[in-house]
Residue, then its C-alpha position, 0 to 999 in steps of 0.5 A: m988919751s981922754i981927748l983922743r977918745q972923745f974925738s974918736r966918736l965923731s964921725i967924719c962922714p955923717t950919715v945922710k938920710f933920704q926920704l922918699n915922697r910916695n904918692i899913695s893915697t888909700t881913700s876912695a876917688l873922689t867922683f860925683k854921686i847923687t841921691e836915689q829918686l824918692w818920689a815921695e808924695p807931700m804929707k797929708k795934712k792931719k785932720k784935727i778930731d774932737p778929742a770927745i770923739v776920739k775918747a768915745r771911740e776908745e771908751r767902745r773898742r774897750k767895752k767890746i773887748e771886755k765883752q769878749i773877754r767876759r764870753l770867753e770866761k763864761n764858756a771857759r769850761q764848756l766843751k765842744p759838742i760831740d754829734e755822736l754822743e748827744v741824744p736826738l730830740h725825738l728820743m728824749d721827747s719818747l723817753k717816757k714811752y720807752k722808760r720802764p717802771p721799776v720792779q717791785l719785788s716781794v721779800e721771799e724773791i729777794e731771798a731766793r736771789e741771794l741765796l742763788q747768789k751765794e750757792w753760785a759763789r760757793y760752786k766757784r769756790d769748790e770748782y777753783m779749789n778742785n782745780i788747784a788740787q788737780v794741778d798740785r796732784i799732776m805736778a806731785a805725780q811727775k816729780r816722783a816720775l822724775d825722781r824714779l827716772y833719775e834713779e834708773s839713768e841720768d841720761l834719760y833725766n837730763e833728756a826728760i828735763m830738756p825743754d822741746l824747742q820745736l814746741l814754741p813758738y807755736t804757728i798755725s793757719g787756718p780759715v780767718a773770721t773774714p774770708p776774702i772777696k774774689d775780685y774786691e778793689s779796695p778803695d784808694g783812701e780818698y773821703i769827704d770830710v764832713s765834720k763840723k769846724w770849730d773856731n777856737 
């Protein structure tokens, strides 16, 4: 039985493997190619310069840059001038003509001015206190009137404490400070800028 089992594994008709050759290529076709026309001119021969001259040029360039840096540091805190805030020179020259000497006040005049200032301060304080007292009296009278109204009728009390919605916002129309000019043609907004330009 063991021999038959071994022979049964053998195949009478062995399998035949077919190999197909397909001429398929994934590369690009070989064609003739030419390079681009560069039309370059021959390189110029560098002139030999004396190293001392090159060093002197670099030194001058470095000194020039350092000078500019020092100038910027010196004027760093200097603001750009504003013509509108500068005093004209003719006014500076005639300053002594318009300058008044300080007034020398006597002792009596100084004391009189101090007393007047104190009296004015007392007057304004009394005025402020009178206004506060008047407001307090008005509020107290209003509260007493509302309390008595509440004792008489609660509906009338509720009507009295309701805010008046027609009071605010308050609008009014009337003559303006500058009335419009008849047949006035307003400019189109174009103007010539004459302000100075300051390079940073």
